[in-house]
Each structure stands twice: as C-alpha cells, then as structure tokens.
LUMLO-314591 format. One record per residue (C-alpha): residue number from 1; residue in one letter; x, y, z. Coordinates in steps of 0.1 Angstrom, whole numbers, plus 2048, in hexadecimal, padded with zeros to 3 digits. Layout:
NUM / A / X / Y / Z;
...
***
This chain:
1 / M / 800 / 800 / 800;
2 / T / 80F / 822 / 7F7;
3 / G / 816 / 83C / 812;
4 / S / 7FC / 854 / 804;
5 / W / 7E1 / 839 / 804;
6 / R / 7E9 / 82F / 827;
7 / S / 7EA / 853 / 834;
8 / T / 7C8 / 85A / 824;
9 / L / 7B9 / 83B / 833;
10 / A / 7C8 / 843 / 855;
11 / V / 7B8 / 866 / 855;
12 / L / 797 / 858 / 849;
13 / L / 798 / 83D / 864;
14 / S / 7A1 / 855 / 87F;
15 / C / 784 / 86C / 876;
16 / L / 76A / 850 / 873;
17 / L / 776 / 83E / 893;
18 / A / 774 / 85E / 8A7;
19 / L / 751 / 865 / 89A;
20 / V / 746 / 842 / 8A6;
21 / V / 757 / 844 / 8C8;
22 / F / 74E / 868 / 8D0;
23 / G / 731 / 874 / 8BC;
24 / A / 71E / 85B / 8A7;
25 / P / 6F9 / 85B / 8B2;
26 / A / 6EC / 839 / 8BB;
27 / S / 6C8 / 835 / 8B1;
28 / A / 6BC / 812 / 8B7;
29 / K / 69A / 80A / 8AA;
30 / E / 690 / 7F7 / 8C9;
31 / D / 678 / 802 / 8E4;
32 / K / 687 / 820 / 8F8;
33 / D / 680 / 810 / 91A;
34 / K / 692 / 7F0 / 90F;
35 / D / 6AF / 806 / 902;
36 / R / 6B3 / 818 / 924;
37 / K / 6B6 / 7F7 / 936;
38 / Q / 6CC / 7E5 / 91D;
39 / Y / 6E3 / 802 / 915;
40 / T / 6ED / 80E / 938;
41 / V / 70E / 817 / 947;
42 / G / 714 / 819 / 96C;
43 / K / 720 / 83A / 97A;
44 / A / 744 / 82E / 982;
45 / M / 747 / 81E / 960;
46 / H / 73A / 83E / 950;
47 / E / 755 / 852 / 961;
48 / K / 770 / 83A / 956;
49 / L / 764 / 839 / 932;
50 / N / 764 / 85F / 932;
51 / K / 787 / 85F / 93F;
52 / A / 791 / 847 / 923;
53 / Q / 77F / 85E / 909;
54 / E / 792 / 87C / 916;
55 / A / 7B3 / 86A / 912;
56 / F / 7AA / 85E / 8EF;
57 / A / 7A0 / 882 / 8E6;
58 / A / 7C2 / 88E / 8F3;
59 / D / 7D2 / 873 / 8DD;
60 / D / 7E0 / 862 / 8FC;
61 / M / 7DA / 83E / 8F4;
62 / M / 7EF / 832 / 911;
63 / A / 7D9 / 844 / 92A;
64 / A / 7BA / 837 / 918;
65 / R / 7C7 / 813 / 91B;
66 / E / 7CF / 819 / 940;
67 / V / 7AA / 820 / 946;
68 / L / 79C / 806 / 92E;
69 / E / 7B1 / 7E7 / 934;
70 / P / 7A8 / 7E3 / 959;
71 / L / 783 / 7E6 / 94E;
72 / E / 788 / 7CB / 934;
73 / R / 796 / 7B4 / 950;
74 / R / 775 / 7B8 / 963;
75 / G / 766 / 7A2 / 948;
76 / R / 744 / 794 / 952;
77 / R / 741 / 7AC / 96F;
78 / L / 738 / 7C6 / 955;
79 / N / 716 / 7C5 / 944;
80 / P / 717 / 7BC / 91E;
81 / Y / 713 / 7E1 / 914;
82 / E / 730 / 7EC / 92A;
83 / R / 746 / 7D0 / 91D;
84 / A / 73D / 7D9 / 8F9;
85 / L / 747 / 7FD / 900;
86 / V / 768 / 7F3 / 910;
87 / Y / 770 / 7DD / 8F2;
88 / L / 765 / 7F9 / 8DA;
89 / Y / 77B / 813 / 8EB;
90 / L / 798 / 7FA / 8EC;
91 / A / 793 / 7F4 / 8C7;
92 / H / 794 / 819 / 8BF;
93 / T / 7B3 / 81D / 8D4;
94 / A / 7C5 / 800 / 8C2;
95 / A / 7BA / 80D / 8A0;
96 / N / 7C8 / 830 / 8A9;
97 / E / 7E9 / 81F / 8B2;
98 / E / 7E7 / 80D / 890;
99 / K / 7E5 / 7EB / 8A1;
100 / Y / 7CA / 7DF / 889;
101 / D / 7C9 / 7BA / 892;
102 / E / 7C4 / 7C3 / 8B6;
103 / A / 7AA / 7DD / 8AD;
104 / L / 798 / 7C3 / 898;
105 / S / 798 / 7AA / 8B5;
106 / Y / 789 / 7C4 / 8CC;
107 / F / 76E / 7CE / 8B2;
108 / E / 765 / 7A9 / 8AE;
109 / K / 761 / 7A5 / 8D4;
110 / C / 74C / 7C5 / 8D5;
111 / L / 735 / 7B8 / 8B9;
112 / A / 733 / 795 / 8CA;
113 / E / 724 / 7A6 / 8E9;
114 / D / 707 / 7B1 / 8D2;
115 / A / 6FF / 7CC / 8EC;
116 / L / 703 / 7EC / 8D9;
117 / P / 6E6 / 7FF / 8CB;
118 / E / 6DF / 7F6 / 8A7;
119 / A / 6EF / 815 / 897;
120 / Q / 70F / 811 / 8AC;
121 / Q / 711 / 7EC / 8A4;
122 / L / 70F / 7F5 / 87F;
123 / N / 72A / 810 / 883;
124 / T / 740 / 7F6 / 894;
125 / R / 73B / 7DE / 877;
126 / F / 746 / 7FB / 85F;
127 / N / 765 / 801 / 875;
128 / V / 76E / 7DC / 871;
129 / A / 76D / 7DF / 84B;
130 / Q / 782 / 7FF / 84D;
131 / L / 79C / 7ED / 862;
132 / Y / 79E / 7D0 / 84A;
133 / L / 7A6 / 7E9 / 82F;
134 / A / 7C1 / 7FA / 845;
135 / A / 7D0 / 7D8 / 84D;
136 / E / 7D0 / 7D1 / 827;
137 / R / 7B9 / 7B3 / 82C;
138 / F / 7A4 / 7BD / 80E;
139 / Q / 78F / 79D / 809;
140 / E / 783 / 7A0 / 82D;
141 / A / 77C / 7C5 / 828;
142 / I / 767 / 7BC / 80A;
143 / R / 753 / 7A2 / 81E;
144 / S / 74F / 7BA / 83B;
145 / L / 744 / 7D7 / 826;
146 / E / 72B / 7C0 / 813;
147 / L / 71C / 7B5 / 834;
148 / W / 71B / 7D9 / 840;
149 / F / 709 / 7E3 / 81F;
150 / E / 6EF / 7C8 / 826;
151 / L / 6E7 / 7D8 / 848;
152 / A / 6EB / 7FD / 841;
153 / E / 6CC / 810 / 838;
154 / S / 6DE / 82D / 827;
155 / P / 702 / 824 / 81D;
156 / N / 718 / 842 / 81A;
157 / S / 730 / 84B / 7FE;
158 / V / 74E / 842 / 814;
159 / A / 743 / 81E / 816;
160 / F / 73F / 81C / 7F0;
161 / Y / 762 / 82B / 7EC;
162 / L / 771 / 812 / 805;
163 / L / 760 / 7F5 / 7F3;
164 / A / 76E / 801 / 7D2;
165 / V / 791 / 804 / 7E0;
166 / A / 790 / 7E2 / 7EF;
167 / H / 785 / 7D2 / 7CE;
168 / Y / 7A0 / 7E5 / 7BC;
169 / Q / 7BB / 7DB / 7D5;
170 / V / 7B3 / 7B6 / 7CE;
171 / G / 7B5 / 7BC / 7A9;
172 / D / 78F / 7BB / 7A3;
173 / V / 78C / 7DA / 78E;
174 / E / 76A / 7CF / 781;
175 / G / 75D / 7CC / 7A5;
176 / A / 76B / 7EE / 7AE;
177 / I / 758 / 800 / 792;
178 / E / 734 / 7FE / 7A0;
179 / P / 73C / 80A / 7C3;
180 / A / 753 / 825 / 7B5;
181 / R / 735 / 833 / 7A2;
***
C-alpha cells in the first residue's frame, strides 16, 4: 500500500472512529423503556468511561488503556452493555495506535455481546470493515462491507468508495466500478 493511500485511510479512519466513539447518535428501533433498562451504565462506570474518553480525545492512548484494561478484567461483573462499551473503546484505542489486529479482536468481542443499540452495532460493523482495509485484508473488508450494506438503511458514499477500493486492491476492477459510481 502506498504511503499516500495509507495516510488518507488513516485520517478517514480517525475521523470516523472518533465520530462513533464520541458523537454518533444511537437510535435503536426498540421500545424506549426496554432501551433504558438494556443500555444502562452505572455511575462509577460512567465516570471511568468519561475519563477514558478524555484521554482518547487528548490523544493519550496509554492513559485510556490504564482506565480501560482494568475494566476489561472485570469481565462478567459488568453488564453486557458495559462490557461492549469497554471493548468498543479498547478497539478504538488500538486502532488509533495502528494495532489493527488487536482492534479487530476487540470489535468482534464488542459485537459478540450484542448489547449496543442497533445504530451503534451497525457503526461498529462498519468500523470492522474499515480496519480490514487498513490491515490490507481486502477480501475480509469486502465481505464485511457487503454485510454492512445488507443491514444499513442509507449507505453513505464513503462506504461505496471503500468497497470500490477493496475490490480494486484485490484486482477486481470490474467489481470496483459499480460502487465507485
């Protein structure tokens, strides 16, 4: 992968990952009362996650890890939503450090919890596809993006661009044409 391509992808990943961690609205289609019970974070956990977010925003991945790794070790003592958030934040931290395989592992753990609101779960699936691209695992990126397209209501142009790039990188120029349009 050329330096220019890697730099462009790194900037794109950073922007999209930050949006998901810090600002993407989660709008599950389920009943609001059920959402409030299912998607809760205890006060102490909330404070720790905020501390991790502040470290992440300050680009201090070591400080973010110092907060998140002890939370990860709590395992089953956390509710599924809290565990999913810890995995999600650890995934973003690893991705920011360009540790893509580690980030993918954490994203997969996050998705396995199946505890995030629908929109955030979908965003996480999109992040997995992006990381496969960054790790130059283009066939897996294609599969992940195709799954994401099946689930997404309104795919954005970035997703089509990434799918085109992944097809092109594996030598499938024909497969790259349609998403590029």
